[in-house]
N, C-alpha and C positions, 0 to 999 in steps of 0.2 A: 554544321559549318556552312557559312554563307558563301555565295559565289565570289564575292570580293576576297574573302579570306582564302578560299581555294586557289584563286588566281595568284594571290600574293605568295602562297606557299609553293606553288609550281614554279613561279619565276625565281623564288629564292633557291630552289634546287637546280636552276639552270635549264628549266623546261620552257620552250617557246611554244606559245599557243596562238594560232592564227585562224582566220575564217576563209572559206572558199566561196565561190560565187553562188553555190547552191545550198547555202545555210548548213554547212558542215564544218566541224572543227578539225584543224590540221595541227597535230602535236609533234614537235621535234624534241626528243628527250634522249639523254644518254641511256645506255643499257642498264636495266635493273632499277631505274629511278621511279617508274610508274608501276605501283603494285595494285593488288585487287581493290584495296580500300579507295585509292585515288581513282581507279576506273569507275567504281560505283558512284563516287562523289561527282565525277565528270558527267556520268549519265544522268544523275539526278538534277544537276544544275546546268544542263546543256543550254536550255533556252535563255537563262540569265547570262551565261557566259557569252553567247552569241550577241545579246543586246549590249553587254559591256564592251566587247571587242568592236562592235559596229560603231558605238559612240567614240571609241578611241580612234578608229579610222576616220570618222568624220572630223574629229578635232585635228588630226594630222593633215587632212585636206584643206582645212580652213586657211592656214598660212599661204598655201599655194594659190588659192583663189584671191586672197588679198594681194599677192604679188602680181597676179594677172591684172587685177583692177588698177593697181598702181602703175603697171607698165602701159596701159592704154593712153592716159593723158601725157605720157612722157614726151611724145613728139611735139606737142604744142607748148608744154610748160615743164621744165626740169624740176620744179619744186615738189612734185608728187612722189618722188623716189624714196625719201627717208622712211616712210612707214614700213617698208619691207625689211629694214635692218633689225629691229628688236625681236623679230620672230624667233630666230635661233636662240637668243638669250632667254626668251620666255620659256622655250622648250627645256632649256637647261635648268632653269629655276623650278619648273614644274616637276622635271625628273628628279632633281635633288630633293625637293619637298616630298615627293612620293617615296623616294628611297629612305628618307629620314623617318617618315611615318611607318614604313614597313619595318625598319630596324627597331623602332620603339615598340611596335606590336609584337615583333619576335622576342624582344626582351621581356615584355609583359607576359607572353606565353611561357617563356622559360622560368620566370619568377613564380608563376602559378604552379608549374610542374614541380619546382623545388619545394614550394610550400606544401603541396599535396604529399610529396615524399616524406618531408619532415613530420607532417601530421600522422602519416601511416606508421612511421617509426615510433612516435610517442604513443600512439594507440596500441601498437604491439607490445611496447614496454609495460603499459598500464595493464593490458590483458595478462601478461606474464606474471606481474605482481599479484593480480587478483587470483590467478590460478594457484600461485604459491600460498597465498593466504587461505584459499579454500582447502588446500591439502593439509595445512597446519590445523585448521579448524576441524577437519575430519579426524586427524590424529587425536586432538583434544577430546572430541566426542567419544572416540573409541576408548581412550583412557578413562573417561568418566563412566562409561558403561562397564568397564572392567572393575573399577572401584565399587560401583553399585552392585555388581554381581558378587564381589568378594564380601561386601557388607551383608547382602542377602544370605550368602552361604554361612557366614559367621552367625547371623541371627537364627538361621535354621538349626545350626549345631547347638546353639544355646537353648533353643526351645526343646530340642530333643534331649539335651542333658537335664533340663528341668522336668521333662516328662518322666525320664528314667528315675530321677530323684523322687518325684512324687509317687511313682509306682513302688519304689523301694520303701518309701515311708508308709504307704498303704499296706504293704506286705508285713512290715514290722508291726503296725498297729493291729492287724488281724492276729498275728502270733501272740501279741501281748494280751489281747482280749480273750483268746482261747486259754491262755495260762491263768488269767484272772478267774474265768469260769470254772476251771478244774480245781483250783486250790486257793483258798483265802489266805493260807499261811505264807505263800510266796508273793503276796501283794506288794509289800514294801520293796522286795528285791526287784520285782518287775517295774515298779515305779522309778527306782533308781536307774535301772537299765534304760527305761524309756527316756529319762531326763538326759542320760549320757548320749544316747543316740540322737536326740534332738539337737544337743549342742554340736555334735559332730556334723549333722546335716547343715546346721546354720553356718558352721565354719567352712564346709565345702561350698556352700552357696556364696559365702562372702568372698572366698578365693576366686571362684568363677566370675563373680561380679567385678572384682578388681581386674582380672584378666580381660574381661569384656570392655571395661572402661579404658584400659590401656590400648587395646586394639582400636577402639573408637577414636581415641586421641591421636593415634598414629595415622588413621585414615583421614581425620580432620586436618592434620598437619600436611598430609600429601595433597589434599584438595586445596588448601591455602597456597601451597607452592605452585600448583597447577594454575590457579587463578592469577597469582603474581606474574608467572611466566607469560600467561596469555595477555595480561594487561601490558607487559613490556613489549610483546610482539605487536600488539595493536597500536601502541604509541609509536613504535618504529615505523609501522606501515603508514600511519597518519602523517608522520614527518616526511616520509618519502613521497607520499601523495602531494603534500604541500609544496615540496621542492619541484616536483614535476609540473604542478599547475603553474608555479612561478615561471619555470622555463617556457612552458607553452604560452603563457601570457606575453613574455618577452619576445618570443619568436613571432607571435601573432602581431604584436605591436610593430616590430621591425618590418614585417611583410606589408602591413597596412601603410606604413610610412613610405615604403618603396612603391606600393601601388599608387598612393596619392601623388608621389613625385612624377611617376610615369604619366598618370592621367593629366596632371598639370602641364607637363611638357607637350602632351598631345594637344591639349587645348591651346597652348601658346602657338604651336605650329599651325593649327587650324585657323587661329585668329590672324596670323601673319598671311596665310594663304588667302583668306577672305579679303583682307586689306589690299593685297596685291591684285586680286581679281577686280576689286572695285576701282583701283587706280587704272588698271588696264582698260576696264570698260569706259571710264571717263575719258582716257586718252583716245580710245578708239572712237568715242562719240565726237570728240573735238576734231580728230582727223577727218572723220566722215563729214562733219559739218563744213570744214574748210573745203574739202573736195566737192561737196555739193554746191557750195557757193561758186567755186571756180567752174564747175560744170554748167551751172546756170548762166554764168556770164558768157562762156563759150557757146552755149546752146543758143543764147539770144543772138550772138554774132553769126552763127552758122545757120542753124535751121531749128525751128520750133519742134518739128517732128522728131529729129534726131535727139534733141535734149529730153523730150518726153520718154523715148525708149530707154535712154541711159538712166534717167531718174527712176523709171520702173525697175530696171535691173538692179540698181543700187538699193532701192527699197526692199526688193526681194532678198538680196544677199544680207542686208542688215537684219531683216526679220529672221532669216535662218540662223545667223550668228547669235542674235539675241535669244532665240528659242533654245539653241544649243547651250549657251551660257546659263540660262535659267534652269534647264534640265540638269546640267552638271552640278549647279549649286544646290538644287533640290535633292539630287541623289546623295551629294556629300553630306547635307544636313541630315537626311534620313539615316545614312550610315552612322553618323556621329550619334544621333539619338538612339539608334539600336544598340550601339556599343555601350553608351552610357547606361541605358536601361538594363542591358544584360549584366553590366558590372554591378549596378545597384541591386538587382535581383539576386545575383550570386552572393554579394556581401550580406544582404538581408537573410538569405537562406542559411548562410554559414553562421550568422549570429543566432538565428532561431535554433539551429541544430546544436550549437554550443550551449545555449541556454537550457535546452531540454536535457542535454547530456549532463550538465552540471546539476540541474534539479534532480534528475534520476540518481546521480551519484550521491548527492546530499541526502536524499530520501533513503537510499540503501544503507549509507553509513549510520544514519540515525536509527533505522530499524534494527541494524545489527547491534548497536550499542544498547538499545532498549531491550532486545532479546537477551543479551548477556546479563544485563542488570536484573531483569526479571528472573533469569535462571539462578543467579546468585542469591537473590532474595528468597526464591522458592526453596533452594537447598538449605539456606540458613533457617528458614521457618520450619522445614521438615525436621531438621536436626533438633531444633528447640522443642518441637512438638513431641518428637520421639523421646527426648530426655525427660520432658515433663510427664509423658505417659508412663515411662518406666518408673519415675519417682512415685507416681500415684499407685502403680501396681505394687511396688515394694511396700508402700505404706498400707495399702489394702491387705496385702498378704500378711504383713506383720499383725495388723489388727485382727484378721481372721484367726491367725495362729494363737494370739493371746485369748481371744474369745473361746476358741476350741479348748485350750488348756484349762481355762477357768471352768468351762462347762464340765469337762472330764473330772476335774477336782471336786466340783460340787456333787457330781454323780457318785463318785467314790465315797464321799462322806455320807451321803444318804444310803448307799448300799451297806455300810457298816451297821446301820440300825436294824435292818431286817434283810435276810438273805433272799427270800423270795421276791419282796418288793424291789430290792436292789437289782436283781437279775432282770425282771420284767422292764423296769424303768430304764435300765442301762441299755437293753436291747432296742427299746423304742427310740430313745434319744439318739443312740448311735446311728440308727437307720435314718432318722430325720436329718442329723448333721451331715451325714455322707450325701444324702440326696441334695441338701442345700449347697454343699461344696461343689457337687457335680453340676448343679444348675448354674451356680455362679461362675464356675470355670467355663461352662458352655457359653454363657452370656458374654464372658470376657473374650472368648475366642471369636464369637460372632462380631463383637465390637471391633476387635483387631482386624478381622477380615474386611469388615465394612470400611474401616479407616484406610486400610491398604488399598482397597478398590477405589475409594474416593480420591486418594492421592494419585493413583495411577490415571484415573479419569481426568483429573485436573491437569496432570502433566501432558497427557495426550491432547487435550483441548488447547493448552497453551502452545504446544508445538505446532498444531495445525493452524492456529490463529497466527503464529509467527511466520509460517510458510505463506499464508494467504496475504499478510501485510508486509513482506520483505522488500517491495518497490515503492514503498511509500514512506512519508516522514511523520506519521500520526501516532499518538500514544494511546489510542483507544482500541481495545480488543475485547472479544466476547470471552470473558473468564470470570470465575467467581472471585470476589474480593477476599482478602485475607481474613480468616475467621479468628477473632480474638477469643482466647480461653476465658470462659466466665469464672468469676470468683465464687466457686462452689464451697459450700460449708462442709460437705462430706466428700470423701474420696471417691465414692461410687455414684455421685449425682450425675445423671446423664444430661447431655446437652440437647435440649429440645427446640432450640431456636434455629438450628441449621437446616435449611431445606435446599434440596438440589433442584435447579430449574432444568427440566427435561424439555427438549424441543417438542412442541405440541404437534408439529407437522410430521413427526416420525413415529408417533405412538398410535397403534391400532386400537380397535374397539375391545380386543381381548385383554388389553392391559389397563383398562379403566378401573378395574376392581382394585388395582394396586395403588391408586391415588391416595395420598395421605390427606385426611381431613384437616380443616383449619383448626389449629390448636387453640383451645379456649380455656385450658386449665393446666396447671403444672403437675408434675409427678412427685411432688414432695410426700404425697400420702403413701407412696411405696416404701418409705423408710420405716424402720422398726420403732414403735412407740416405746417411751421409757417404761411403762408399766409391764411390758412384755418381758423385760429382762428379769423381773422378779417372779414371774409366774412359773408354775410347775411345768407346763408344756408350752414351748415357743413354736409359733407357726414358721414354716420354712418357705412359704409362698404367700402372695397376697391375692385374694379372690378378685375376679373381674367385677367391675362396677359399671352399671349402665351410664353412659354419658348423656346428660340432660342438657338440651339446648334451651336458651331462654325463649319464652313464648312471646309472640307479638301481641300487642294490645289490640283491642277491638277497634279503636279509632284509627290506628295505623293500618289495620286490615281494610277498613272502609275506604281510607284515602288511597290505598293501592288499587282498589277496584273502582275508584271514582271516574266519572266521565270527563272531568276537567284535567287536562294535561299538566297544568301547573300544580294542582294538588297531588297528582301521581308523582311528579318530579320531586316535590318536597318530601313526600313519604319515602321515596327511594333514598333520598339524602339522609333520612333518619335511620336507615337500616344498619350502617356501621356502628352506631351506638349500641344497638341490640346485640350484634355479633352472633357467632354460631353458624352451623350448617344451614339452618332455615333462612337466615339473612343472606347467606351466600347464594343460595338457589333463587331467592326472590330477586336479587340484584342481577344475576345472569339472565333470568327470564325477562327482565325489563329491557334488555337489548333487542327483544322482538317487538317492542312497542312501536306504534306508527308515528309517534311524536319524536322529533329530533331532540326536543328539550328533555324528554324523559330518558332517552338514550345517553345524552351528555351527562345527566345527573347520575345515571347508572355507572358510567365510566369513573366519575369522581368518587362515587360510593365504593366501588371495587378497589380504587386506589387507596382509600382510607380504611379499608376493612382490616388489614393486617400490616405489620411492619414491612414484610417482604412483599412489596407490591408486584415485583416481577413474577414471583411464584404464583400470586393470585391470578394475574392476567394469563400466565402460561397455562394454568389449570383450566381457566375459562375457555381459552382458545382450543385447548386439547379436546374438551368435552363438547364443543359447539359444532353445529353444522356449518357448511361453507357459507350459507347466507348470513348466519349469525356472526361468523368470523369477520366478514366484510363490515357488518354493522358495528362490531366492536372496534375495528380499526378506524372507521369513520367517526365514531364517538370519541375516541382518544384525540383525534384532530379537532373536532368541533367543541369539545369541552375545555380547551385551553391547556390540557395536560401536555400536548406535544410542544407548544410554545414554551412552557415552563421547562420541559426536559431539554429543549434546544438551548435555553439560557444556562442550564446547569451543566452543559457539556464541558465548560471551561471552569467549573467551580474548584475551590480549594479542597473540598472533601472528596476523598477517593470513593467512599460508599455512595455519596450523592451522585457523583459522576457515573459510577457503575449503574445505579438505578436508572438514571436518565438514558444512558446508552441502551440498556436492556429494554426499556419501555419503547424507545423509538425503533429499535430493531424488531420487536414484536409487532408494532404498528405497521412497519413496512412489509413484514411477512404476511400480515393480514390483507395486504393489497392497497393500503392508504399511503401514498408517497407524495401527494400534492404539498402538504406543509413542508416536507423536507426539500422538495424542489424549489419552493418559494424561499426557503432559508438560504439555499445555495446562491440564488440570484439577488437577494435583497438584504441579507443580514450584514450589519456593519463590521462584525468581527471575522477576520480572515481565518482564525483557528477554528471557529465554529463551522464555517463553510467547508474547510478541509475535512473536519471530522464527519460531517454529514455526507460528503462525497465518499469517504471510506465506508461508512455504514451502508449506504445504498449499493456500493460495489459488492459488499458481503451478502446483501439480502438476496441477490439473484432473481429479482422480479423481472418479468419479460418487458414491462414498459420502461424500465430504468435505462436500458441501452438506447432506445429511440430518443428519450428525453435528453440523455447525455450528448448524443450526436447533435441535437438541435442547439444545445447550449454551446457546443464547441465552435459552431460557425458564427456565433454572435460576438460582437466586439465589446460588449458591456462588462464582461467578466474580467477581474484582474488577471495578470499573467500567471500568478502562482495558482490561482483557482483553476484557470483553464488548463494548466499543465497537469493538475491533479485529475481533472475530468478526462483529459486525453489518456492519462495512465490508467484510469478506471475502465475506459472503453477498451484499451488494449488488454487489460486483465480479464474483462468479461468475455471478449471475443476469442482470446487465446486459451480459454479453459477447455479441457478435454470433456467428452460427454459424461465421463464418470464424475468429474468435479461438478459439472453443471447439474447433474442429477442429485448429488448430495446436498446442494444448496437449496 
């Protein structure tokens, strides 16, 4: 609060402020008017108040001096009396003008207070709506968790039922085999009993399967109802937010209109006051000029000495009045400029705050919509994968049952020829078949456990990425793309193309032995050959075979050891064509080369070595020393891979976008962030800039925060990019120590 505003506020409350002769303030106020806040403001602005009151006293004495001057020549010439008459009218005009300005300022203050109150009410309503939506989302999450728990419980009961049925089937088979060994006469009866029991088991399994499918359909219908209700609530919330924003815009527009009207009125009053002062100054100059001429004529008639003293007195008074008028005009202009600058600064600050709030709100809504969409897609994909997996399991189980029955029938036919041969052969084959079934069931259980752990890991990664990206409006997150089911020719063909990217910076040396090698051959040789079906003894497992990597040619070896950097770079570029573990180790060793050309060629070769380039770079970074990691990051930037990945961030292919995002994220984790900073400052596409800002915020590198702060103070960035940078700075600085450590 300035001294002028404080003085206007005190006078509006009926408080009289005066000065004493020893530079002290004398305050005459009603009881209870002056509180602690006003006392503090009076103490802080005492010197300025004394100066203002002194100027007002000087202005009040100026008319009295003019009257004295006008009274001196009255004895000789009655014409000098009229200048004393307009003094009282001028005081009234000045007082009315000051009162009008004070009223306008009071009205402006009241309008500002009303606007702040309305804005606080709107903000409170918005916060209440957000809290209500948050409570609804928590209810939905709890319901989804309950549905998932029920589904898991039902799946567990189904597995237990299948286990019991399998145990019962094994018990019945053992009893049947013992009866066959005791007596050949009852073989046909046992065969019929076995056939009957098999049909009963299949019937029980079919009934259980139908019940399981019915329960799945019920759960799926419940999930669809929950999704529909959630979408309806979200639509209602968005409509409510739109109406509130429209009301806020209307209130803001009206307030700005009133502010502009008040400011225009203040400018008109100020212009009128300045015009009046100019007219008064001109009239005063004319009056003074006439008096001077009369004084000179009288001085020439009386005495030259008396005229000289009178002229000096008039000149001194005129100089004092002119100095006072100029000081008053300068003070008024300064006060007007301060008021206008404060109003402009306040309006600019409100506009920036409103823009930031709208940007944050839009980013939050987009992030929530993207999270819900991904959750729905993930649930649908998991349901389809579960259904497809179950169909494969049923088909595999049926094929195994048919093969087992056929094998048993063949064995029984051969046992009829010779009792001894039949007993030995039947015992051997039965043992092999049981071992194979147990091995297949164990493999199946391991695959199901691995699939369940992978799904749980993807869900946790998606949830954590959604929590980290909730203040933003970008669609890129660190997650694995949806894995399409390959068109396998057999039901038990494993998927060998799926590799999980493990964070290289969280894996210790003790875990390196678990790293999967680069696959360079399929597993089709694990399938049963056609000739084995007709042989007397069928193998139940496949022996291990040594994996042979392609050998490097002598010329390629010589080029890799060449003293010419260009020859070494060309040789490294040929390694992806060779493939295998040897080529991989040669490529990673090339990152230690002294030549930047060789290191760039190694980055290109590692990118082309296998389809999943992110997995190749993750493995290389995991197994590398800190110095090699920095070399790998720099090579990604210098080889042009970083620029290509930046261009692919907004591509139409989801897999291509994921690979680009993963490669840039690994490069930033390796310490190379200059290409990304350059993309934020210079790239023509705003979406790419925003995506790179999000990526760097997730990388957690120490130099990112300082670079973001330097960018925020520059004026060359677009408003949307600067808002994203400010949000990233807030996100990095507001992280807890645990989150910062996990990054």
